[in-house]
C-alpha positions, 0 to 999 in steps of 0.5 A: 632259270636265272644265273648269277653273272656278278656281284656288282649292284645293278638295278636293271637285273631286278626286272626279272620275274623274281618273287616279290618277297625275295630280298634284294642283294648285290648280285647281278642275275642273268636269265639263261632259260632260253639259252639253256633250252636252245642248247638242250635241243642240240643234245642227242639221247645219251649225250652229256654237256659238262665242264672240264672239272666234271669227272668220274666221281661226279658222274657216279654221285649223280642222281637220275631224276624221274627214275623211281629207283634213284629219285626218292621224290618219285615214290609220291603217295605209293606208301598208303600207311601213315608214317609216325615219329617216335612220339606219335607211335607211343601215343598210338600204341604202335610201339612199346616202351616198356615190358618188352618180351625177349623175342621182341628185344632180339628182333629190334636188336638184330635189325639195328645191328643190320642197319649199323653195318649198312651205315658203316658200309656207306649209306646214310644214318637217316636211311639206316640206323635212324629208321629205328624209332627207339634210337630217336629218343632213348629218354622216353624208353622205360624198358631198361634193356631197350634203353641201354641198347639204344644209347649203346647204338648211338654211342657206337655211331658217335665214336665211329663218326668222331674217329673217321672225321678226325682221320679225314681220309674218306669220301662221301661215297665210302662213309656218310657222317651227317646226323641230319639233326638227330641227337647222338646222346651226348648228354650221357657219358660213355662210362654211364652207358657202359654201366647200363649195358653191364647191368642189363647183361647181368639181369638177362643172364639171371633171367635165362638161367 
């Protein structure tokens, strides 16, 4: 374990066993591994060593490592099924991009709405809305109903993010605005998506009559 002590140039600091590929900088590093382990020996079960800035918010945001309920890395290889992205799922035929039946459309839409509400309640987009592969790339969807719906969900998320970020009155535990690199359909205008949804609504009304 290494800790930065200062930003002054000091060649002696680079005598530590650091990777050869690490580019040399102006940081002065001090090895605190021994001190850290010695300090841990004095802690009893349930005790926590922290600085004066550590408060309730940081405690509530902490993740307990090695706990499967909190540490995602503990899942390991417990999931045997292969996880596919949208392109792979299309090639394998595990997901339909055209000619979806009404029950299939309803099932996907209900699930997406549940994920949307879960995101608004404070969970991340990656673990809620973007668990639906259709949302990843609506341009590949050939079914007009599903394509319009996917774009509509993205627009709702994008508008909600914009409004909440502008207000700047939220904590991370209340609302998570990170998109994790996912596209939010910015190339399609809100008016265009509204028109697509209206066309789909009219078509579905004719089909159910």
